[in-house]
Short mmCIF file of the C-alpha atoms (twelve columns), coordinates in Angstrom:
data_MODEL
# 
_entry.id   MODEL 
# 
loop_
_atom_site.group_PDB 
_atom_site.id 
_atom_site.type_symbol 
_atom_site.label_atom_id 
_atom_site.label_alt_id 
_atom_site.label_comp_id 
_atom_site.label_asym_id 
_atom_site.label_seq_id 
_atom_site.Cartn_x 
_atom_site.Cartn_y 
_atom_site.Cartn_z 
_atom_site.pdbx_PDB_model_num 
ATOM 1   C CA . MET A 1   7.195  -6.359  4.721   1 
ATOM 2   C CA . ALA A 2   10.024 -5.344  7.030   1 
ATOM 3   C CA . LEU A 3   7.752  -3.375  9.340   1 
ATOM 4   C CA . LYS A 4   5.355  -6.265  9.822   1 
ATOM 5   C CA . ALA A 5   8.175  -8.738  10.382  1 
ATOM 6   C CA . GLY A 6   10.254 -6.377  12.520  1 
ATOM 7   C CA . SER A 7   13.257 -7.406  10.460  1 
ATOM 8   C CA . GLY A 8   14.855 -6.864  7.073   1 
ATOM 9   C CA . HIS A 9   17.713 -5.048  5.346   1 
ATOM 10  C CA . ILE A 10  15.788 -2.071  3.982   1 
ATOM 11  C CA . ALA A 11  18.689 0.197   3.028   1 
ATOM 12  C CA . SER A 12  20.461 -2.616  1.172   1 
ATOM 13  C CA . ALA A 13  17.257 -3.378  -0.723  1 
ATOM 14  C CA . PHE A 14  16.704 0.249   -1.720  1 
ATOM 15  C CA . SER A 15  20.142 0.463   -3.329  1 
ATOM 16  C CA . CYS A 16  19.320 -2.281  -5.867  1 
ATOM 17  C CA . VAL A 17  15.594 -1.783  -6.586  1 
ATOM 18  C CA . GLU A 18  16.115 -0.203  -10.017 1 
ATOM 19  C CA . ILE A 19  18.588 -2.942  -10.944 1 
ATOM 20  C CA . LEU A 20  16.079 -5.683  -10.113 1 
ATOM 21  C CA . VAL A 21  13.175 -3.892  -11.797 1 
ATOM 22  C CA . SER A 22  15.298 -3.414  -14.926 1 
ATOM 23  C CA . LEU A 23  16.341 -7.069  -15.016 1 
ATOM 24  C CA . TYR A 24  12.889 -8.544  -14.504 1 
ATOM 25  C CA . GLN A 25  10.382 -5.930  -15.615 1 
ATOM 26  C CA . GLY A 26  12.612 -4.322  -18.219 1 
ATOM 27  C CA . GLY A 27  12.688 -7.520  -20.231 1 
ATOM 28  C CA . VAL A 28  16.373 -8.304  -19.671 1 
ATOM 29  C CA . LEU A 29  16.001 -11.707 -18.022 1 
ATOM 30  C CA . ARG A 30  14.083 -14.341 -19.959 1 
ATOM 31  C CA . VAL A 31  11.777 -15.902 -17.387 1 
ATOM 32  C CA . LYS A 32  8.249  -17.323 -17.218 1 
ATOM 33  C CA . PRO A 33  6.355  -16.417 -14.010 1 
ATOM 34  C CA . GLY A 34  3.851  -19.206 -14.655 1 
ATOM 35  C CA . ASN A 35  6.638  -21.753 -15.063 1 
ATOM 36  C CA . ALA A 36  9.404  -20.870 -12.622 1 
ATOM 37  C CA . LEU A 37  11.490 -23.906 -13.623 1 
ATOM 38  C CA . TYR A 38  11.261 -23.247 -17.370 1 
ATOM 39  C CA . LYS A 39  14.388 -24.981 -18.699 1 
ATOM 40  C CA . LYS A 40  15.544 -22.163 -20.988 1 
ATOM 41  C CA . ARG A 41  15.088 -19.430 -18.385 1 
ATOM 42  C CA . ASP A 42  17.993 -17.131 -17.605 1 
ATOM 43  C CA . ARG A 43  19.494 -17.756 -14.178 1 
ATOM 44  C CA . PHE A 44  19.759 -14.997 -11.577 1 
ATOM 45  C CA . VAL A 45  21.800 -15.198 -8.386  1 
ATOM 46  C CA . LEU A 46  21.175 -12.594 -5.674  1 
ATOM 47  C CA . SER A 47  24.520 -13.078 -3.995  1 
ATOM 48  C CA . LYS A 48  23.845 -10.155 -1.645  1 
ATOM 49  C CA . GLY A 49  20.943 -12.192 -0.340  1 
ATOM 50  C CA . HIS A 50  20.152 -9.822  2.515   1 
ATOM 51  C CA . ALA A 51  18.403 -7.604  -0.083  1 
ATOM 52  C CA . ALA A 52  15.839 -10.349 -0.738  1 
ATOM 53  C CA . ILE A 53  12.837 -8.202  0.227   1 
ATOM 54  C CA . ALA A 54  13.334 -6.160  -2.958  1 
ATOM 55  C CA . LEU A 55  13.516 -9.300  -5.098  1 
ATOM 56  C CA . TYR A 56  10.414 -10.785 -3.451  1 
ATOM 57  C CA . ALA A 57  8.402  -7.673  -4.288  1 
ATOM 58  C CA . VAL A 58  9.435  -7.865  -7.949  1 
ATOM 59  C CA . LEU A 59  8.738  -11.607 -8.232  1 
ATOM 60  C CA . ALA A 60  5.299  -11.193 -6.640  1 
ATOM 61  C CA . ASP A 61  4.468  -8.282  -8.924  1 
ATOM 62  C CA . LEU A 62  5.313  -10.437 -11.949 1 
ATOM 63  C CA . GLY A 63  3.144  -13.301 -10.694 1 
ATOM 64  C CA . PHE A 64  5.676  -15.886 -9.544  1 
ATOM 65  C CA . PHE A 65  3.539  -16.138 -6.407  1 
ATOM 66  C CA . PRO A 66  0.541  -14.189 -5.011  1 
ATOM 67  C CA . SER A 67  1.351  -10.748 -3.607  1 
ATOM 68  C CA . SER A 68  -0.581 -11.696 -0.469  1 
ATOM 69  C CA . ARG A 69  2.333  -13.953 0.485   1 
ATOM 70  C CA . LEU A 70  4.514  -10.886 1.022   1 
ATOM 71  C CA . ASP A 71  2.666  -10.452 4.305   1 
ATOM 72  C CA . LYS A 72  4.249  -13.727 5.442   1 
ATOM 73  C CA . PHE A 73  7.843  -12.483 5.094   1 
ATOM 74  C CA . ILE A 74  9.796  -14.453 7.735   1 
ATOM 75  C CA . GLN A 75  6.475  -15.338 9.347   1 
ATOM 76  C CA . GLU A 76  5.208  -18.763 10.363  1 
ATOM 77  C CA . GLY A 77  3.511  -20.464 7.446   1 
ATOM 78  C CA . GLY A 78  5.352  -18.426 4.821   1 
ATOM 79  C CA . HIS A 79  8.179  -19.273 2.423   1 
ATOM 80  C CA . LEU A 80  10.014 -15.931 2.266   1 
ATOM 81  C CA . GLY A 81  13.171 -15.997 4.342   1 
ATOM 82  C CA . VAL A 82  15.512 -13.150 5.240   1 
ATOM 83  C CA . HIS A 83  17.736 -14.612 2.507   1 
ATOM 84  C CA . PRO A 84  16.439 -16.290 -0.690  1 
ATOM 85  C CA . GLU A 85  15.637 -19.991 -0.430  1 
ATOM 86  C CA . LEU A 86  14.849 -22.552 -3.125  1 
ATOM 87  C CA . LYS A 87  11.297 -23.117 -1.876  1 
ATOM 88  C CA . THR A 88  10.345 -19.678 -3.203  1 
ATOM 89  C CA . PRO A 89  9.179  -19.700 -6.873  1 
ATOM 90  C CA . GLY A 90  11.608 -17.719 -9.026  1 
ATOM 91  C CA . ILE A 91  14.623 -18.345 -6.783  1 
ATOM 92  C CA . ASP A 92  17.330 -20.482 -8.399  1 
ATOM 93  C CA . VAL A 93  20.048 -20.261 -5.737  1 
ATOM 94  C CA . LEU A 94  19.971 -20.236 -1.940  1 
ATOM 95  C CA . SER A 95  22.170 -17.252 -1.069  1 
ATOM 96  C CA . GLY A 96  23.137 -14.788 1.616   1 
ATOM 97  C CA . SER A 97  26.399 -16.235 2.886   1 
ATOM 98  C CA . LEU A 98  28.419 -13.522 1.199   1 
ATOM 99  C CA . GLY A 99  31.142 -14.447 -1.258  1 
ATOM 100 C CA . HIS A 100 29.603 -17.651 -2.640  1 
ATOM 101 C CA . GLY A 101 27.221 -16.346 -5.300  1 
ATOM 102 C CA . LEU A 102 29.749 -15.854 -8.073  1 
ATOM 103 C CA . SER A 103 31.142 -19.362 -7.608  1 
ATOM 104 C CA . VAL A 104 27.637 -20.775 -8.061  1 
ATOM 105 C CA . GLY A 105 27.014 -18.456 -11.007 1 
ATOM 106 C CA . SER A 106 30.261 -19.549 -12.648 1 
ATOM 107 C CA . GLY A 107 29.174 -23.169 -12.344 1 
ATOM 108 C CA . LEU A 108 25.775 -22.411 -13.879 1 
ATOM 109 C CA . ALA A 109 27.416 -20.567 -16.763 1 
ATOM 110 C CA . LEU A 110 29.939 -23.341 -17.390 1 
ATOM 111 C CA . GLY A 111 27.154 -25.917 -17.267 1 
ATOM 112 C CA . ALA A 112 25.230 -23.983 -19.916 1 
ATOM 113 C CA . LYS A 113 28.319 -23.928 -22.133 1 
ATOM 114 C CA . LEU A 114 28.929 -27.666 -21.754 1 
ATOM 115 C CA . ASP A 115 25.271 -28.502 -22.400 1 
ATOM 116 C CA . LYS A 116 25.075 -26.005 -25.288 1 
ATOM 117 C CA . GLU A 117 22.214 -24.166 -23.585 1 
ATOM 118 C CA . GLU A 118 21.500 -20.554 -24.517 1 
ATOM 119 C CA . TYR A 119 20.498 -19.174 -21.128 1 
ATOM 120 C CA . VAL A 120 22.689 -16.553 -19.466 1 
ATOM 121 C CA . THR A 121 23.569 -16.225 -15.794 1 
ATOM 122 C CA . VAL A 122 23.520 -12.885 -13.963 1 
ATOM 123 C CA . VAL A 123 24.926 -12.457 -10.436 1 
ATOM 124 C CA . LEU A 124 24.236 -9.411  -8.252  1 
ATOM 125 C CA . LEU A 125 27.058 -8.739  -5.792  1 
ATOM 126 C CA . GLY A 126 27.509 -6.145  -3.065  1 
ATOM 127 C CA . ASP A 127 30.643 -4.029  -3.283  1 
ATOM 128 C CA . GLY A 128 31.546 -4.884  0.314   1 
ATOM 129 C CA . GLU A 129 31.141 -8.521  -0.674  1 
ATOM 130 C CA . CYS A 130 33.911 -8.011  -3.221  1 
ATOM 131 C CA . GLN A 131 36.376 -8.093  -0.320  1 
ATOM 132 C CA . GLU A 132 35.773 -11.869 -0.100  1 
ATOM 133 C CA . GLY A 133 38.570 -13.952 -1.622  1 
ATOM 134 C CA . MET A 134 36.169 -16.454 -3.189  1 
ATOM 135 C CA . ILE A 135 34.850 -13.717 -5.460  1 
ATOM 136 C CA . TRP A 136 38.228 -13.355 -7.122  1 
ATOM 137 C CA . GLU A 137 38.860 -17.081 -7.338  1 
ATOM 138 C CA . ALA A 138 35.561 -17.380 -9.217  1 
ATOM 139 C CA . ALA A 139 36.456 -14.348 -11.351 1 
ATOM 140 C CA . LEU A 140 39.708 -16.007 -12.460 1 
ATOM 141 C CA . PHE A 141 37.891 -19.288 -13.131 1 
ATOM 142 C CA . SER A 142 35.227 -17.544 -15.236 1 
ATOM 143 C CA . ALA A 143 37.767 -15.672 -17.354 1 
ATOM 144 C CA . ARG A 144 39.858 -18.828 -17.810 1 
ATOM 145 C CA . HIS A 145 36.835 -20.654 -19.246 1 
ATOM 146 C CA . ASN A 146 35.673 -17.723 -21.409 1 
ATOM 147 C CA . LEU A 147 32.259 -17.572 -19.755 1 
ATOM 148 C CA . ASN A 148 30.827 -14.780 -21.866 1 
ATOM 149 C CA . ASN A 149 27.364 -16.055 -20.873 1 
ATOM 150 C CA . LEU A 150 28.051 -14.816 -17.328 1 
ATOM 151 C CA . SER A 151 27.555 -11.241 -16.124 1 
ATOM 152 C CA . VAL A 152 28.110 -9.737  -12.705 1 
ATOM 153 C CA . ILE A 153 26.433 -6.586  -11.435 1 
ATOM 154 C CA . ILE A 154 28.171 -4.925  -8.492  1 
ATOM 155 C CA . ASP A 155 25.787 -2.863  -6.345  1 
ATOM 156 C CA . HIS A 156 28.342 -0.151  -5.632  1 
ATOM 157 C CA . ASN A 157 26.674 1.724   -2.760  1 
ATOM 158 C CA . LYS A 158 30.059 2.335   -1.114  1 
ATOM 159 C CA . LEU A 159 29.026 0.869   2.245   1 
ATOM 160 C CA . SER A 160 29.458 -2.494  3.885   1 
ATOM 161 C CA . ALA A 161 27.547 -3.655  6.963   1 
ATOM 162 C CA . THR A 162 29.150 -1.283  9.445   1 
ATOM 163 C CA . ASP A 163 31.317 1.273   7.657   1 
ATOM 164 C CA . PHE A 164 32.228 3.031   4.419   1 
ATOM 165 C CA . LEU A 165 34.445 1.206   1.952   1 
ATOM 166 C CA . LYS A 166 37.972 2.429   1.429   1 
ATOM 167 C CA . GLU A 167 39.036 4.408   -1.636  1 
ATOM 168 C CA . GLY A 168 40.617 1.249   -3.075  1 
ATOM 169 C CA . LEU A 169 37.102 -0.001  -3.825  1 
ATOM 170 C CA . SER A 170 35.932 3.002   -5.855  1 
ATOM 171 C CA . ALA A 171 34.008 2.379   -9.065  1 
ATOM 172 C CA . GLN A 172 37.119 3.084   -11.139 1 
ATOM 173 C CA . ALA A 173 39.281 0.790   -8.992  1 
ATOM 174 C CA . LEU A 174 36.698 -1.991  -9.167  1 
ATOM 175 C CA . SER A 175 36.452 -1.622  -12.929 1 
ATOM 176 C CA . LYS A 176 40.224 -1.893  -13.356 1 
ATOM 177 C CA . LYS A 177 40.391 -4.877  -11.022 1 
ATOM 178 C CA . TRP A 178 37.741 -6.835  -12.926 1 
ATOM 179 C CA . GLU A 179 39.538 -6.044  -16.176 1 
ATOM 180 C CA . ALA A 180 42.826 -7.215  -14.648 1 
ATOM 181 C CA . PHE A 181 41.096 -10.516 -13.865 1 
ATOM 182 C CA . GLY A 182 40.164 -10.952 -17.517 1 
ATOM 183 C CA . TRP A 183 36.666 -9.438  -17.592 1 
ATOM 184 C CA . GLU A 184 35.082 -6.644  -19.572 1 
ATOM 185 C CA . SER A 185 33.729 -3.898  -17.326 1 
ATOM 186 C CA . ILE A 186 31.235 -1.058  -17.563 1 
ATOM 187 C CA . ILE A 187 30.376 1.653   -15.000 1 
ATOM 188 C CA . VAL A 188 26.742 2.832   -14.949 1 
ATOM 189 C CA . GLU A 189 24.382 4.936   -12.826 1 
ATOM 190 C CA . GLY A 190 22.482 2.343   -10.821 1 
ATOM 191 C CA . HIS A 191 19.314 4.347   -10.130 1 
ATOM 192 C CA . SER A 192 18.540 5.375   -13.721 1 
ATOM 193 C CA . PHE A 193 16.367 3.085   -15.846 1 
ATOM 194 C CA . GLU A 194 17.386 5.006   -18.966 1 
ATOM 195 C CA . LYS A 195 21.060 4.248   -18.336 1 
ATOM 196 C CA . LEU A 196 20.680 0.787   -16.810 1 
ATOM 197 C CA . LEU A 197 18.531 -0.875  -19.466 1 
ATOM 198 C CA . PRO A 198 20.913 -0.440  -22.450 1 
ATOM 199 C CA . VAL A 199 23.840 -1.706  -20.367 1 
ATOM 200 C CA . LEU A 200 21.977 -4.670  -18.881 1 
ATOM 201 C CA . GLY A 201 20.814 -5.593  -22.370 1 
ATOM 202 C CA . CYS A 202 24.466 -6.411  -23.106 1 
ATOM 203 C CA . VAL A 203 24.222 -9.663  -21.122 1 
ATOM 204 C CA . HIS A 204 22.725 -11.352 -24.193 1 
ATOM 205 C CA . ASN A 205 24.360 -12.053 -27.554 1 
ATOM 206 C CA . ARG A 206 27.825 -10.881 -26.521 1 
ATOM 207 C CA . TYR A 207 30.599 -10.797 -29.111 1 
ATOM 208 C CA . SER A 208 33.449 -10.809 -26.596 1 
ATOM 209 C CA . SER A 209 34.669 -14.111 -25.169 1 
ATOM 210 C CA . LYS A 210 35.071 -12.465 -21.750 1 
ATOM 211 C CA . PRO A 211 32.548 -12.393 -18.898 1 
ATOM 212 C CA . LEU A 212 31.046 -8.987  -18.142 1 
ATOM 213 C CA . ALA A 213 31.225 -6.929  -14.929 1 
ATOM 214 C CA . ILE A 214 28.775 -4.040  -14.561 1 
ATOM 215 C CA . ILE A 215 29.586 -1.630  -11.742 1 
ATOM 216 C CA . ALA A 216 26.308 0.084   -10.850 1 
ATOM 217 C CA . VAL A 217 26.924 3.231   -8.792  1 
ATOM 218 C CA . THR A 218 24.141 3.409   -6.185  1 
ATOM 219 C CA . THR A 219 23.176 4.943   -2.857  1 
ATOM 220 C CA . LYS A 220 22.449 2.772   0.144   1 
ATOM 221 C CA . GLY A 221 19.009 3.661   1.510   1 
ATOM 222 C CA . LYS A 222 18.089 5.493   -1.715  1 
ATOM 223 C CA . GLY A 223 14.831 7.415   -1.449  1 
ATOM 224 C CA . VAL A 224 14.781 7.962   2.327   1 
ATOM 225 C CA . SER A 225 16.876 10.968  3.339   1 
ATOM 226 C CA . PHE A 226 17.861 9.817   6.819   1 
ATOM 227 C CA . MET A 227 18.834 6.338   5.544   1 
ATOM 228 C CA . GLU A 228 20.958 7.424   2.612   1 
ATOM 229 C CA . ASN A 229 24.685 6.781   3.132   1 
ATOM 230 C CA . LYS A 230 24.202 6.004   6.830   1 
ATOM 231 C CA . PRO A 231 25.927 2.777   7.993   1 
ATOM 232 C CA . ILE A 232 23.596 2.476   10.990  1 
ATOM 233 C CA . TRP A 233 20.684 1.645   8.653   1 
ATOM 234 C CA . HIS A 234 22.162 -1.585  7.318   1 
ATOM 235 C CA . TYR A 235 19.860 -3.581  9.584   1 
ATOM 236 C CA . ARG A 236 17.366 -1.301  11.316  1 
ATOM 237 C CA . ILE A 237 13.619 -0.672  11.085  1 
ATOM 238 C CA . PRO A 238 12.194 2.896   11.173  1 
ATOM 239 C CA . SER A 239 9.546  3.775   13.739  1 
ATOM 240 C CA . GLY A 240 7.571  6.768   14.969  1 
ATOM 241 C CA . ASN A 241 8.415  10.020  13.190  1 
ATOM 242 C CA . GLU A 242 11.103 8.238   11.149  1 
ATOM 243 C CA . LEU A 243 8.421  6.051   9.613   1 
ATOM 244 C CA . LYS A 244 6.209  9.033   8.765   1 
ATOM 245 C CA . ILE A 245 9.124  10.767  7.015   1 
ATOM 246 C CA . ALA A 246 10.151 7.608   5.153   1 
ATOM 247 C CA . LEU A 247 6.653  6.858   3.831   1 
ATOM 248 C CA . LYS A 248 6.141  10.461  2.745   1 
ATOM 249 C CA . GLU A 249 9.454  10.568  0.872   1 
ATOM 250 C CA . LEU A 250 8.914  7.185   -0.780  1 
ATOM 251 C CA . LEU A 251 5.434  8.190   -1.974  1 
ATOM 252 C CA . LEU A 252 6.928  11.341  -3.504  1 
ATOM 253 C CA . VAL A 253 9.597  9.265   -5.253  1 
ATOM 254 C CA . GLU A 254 6.927  6.934   -6.676  1 
ATOM 255 C CA . LYS A 255 4.770  9.865   -7.804  1 
ATOM 256 C CA . ASN A 256 7.648  11.572  -9.618  1 
ATOM 257 C CA . THR A 257 9.166  8.459   -11.214 1 
ATOM 258 C CA . ASN A 258 8.371  7.804   -14.855 1 
ATOM 259 C CA . TYR A 259 8.235  4.018   -15.360 1 
# 
């Protein structure tokens, strides 16, 4: 998708692929591909909207729209933008302006409480995004209203757009901060289906009155050696020999992964 379009945040997408696959294809989120606006569906907010190419691939694979439309990513006549937009089936929230997703998710969760609806809301944040003040305003709001139907997943790949995050945003520090803001928190390996699925299953039928923060420890650019943990690959497309190496390594990852 990114190669054809000449654009896309590949490394950011690779750090959250297993999270998205677990949510949608692991049976965590209750959705109906044939009825994207199903009233009782769980709501998902991709707050780090620049990773939309990974979400599009999952939605197409599930049948929210034909896979052929992936070829129209940010192309004329298509509906797949760099960031998620409401015209795409399966997308509930227009996102990508970092820092806003949790506020929207908090509103969705509060609305469900007031309307006595059983759906849950899950928000995927970037760890660099957690430097935005609005995140913590929404975190306080959610704890104040006991939104235990709201869960946040932090894609903790330890990189923002241009540099590494400081030590103050380690997984342990993030966990303690969310707890200080009145949330429960769990740290999990973000590239392991075996470890992710039991944790993500906690978003339903929670006994605690607190919202839940899941810090998923990931690697930016996971699966492509020269992209992993390299800030320069936040918004860059491989070419030439880079492309040959990337495709070879990704095919090996697919071959050796037990789904």
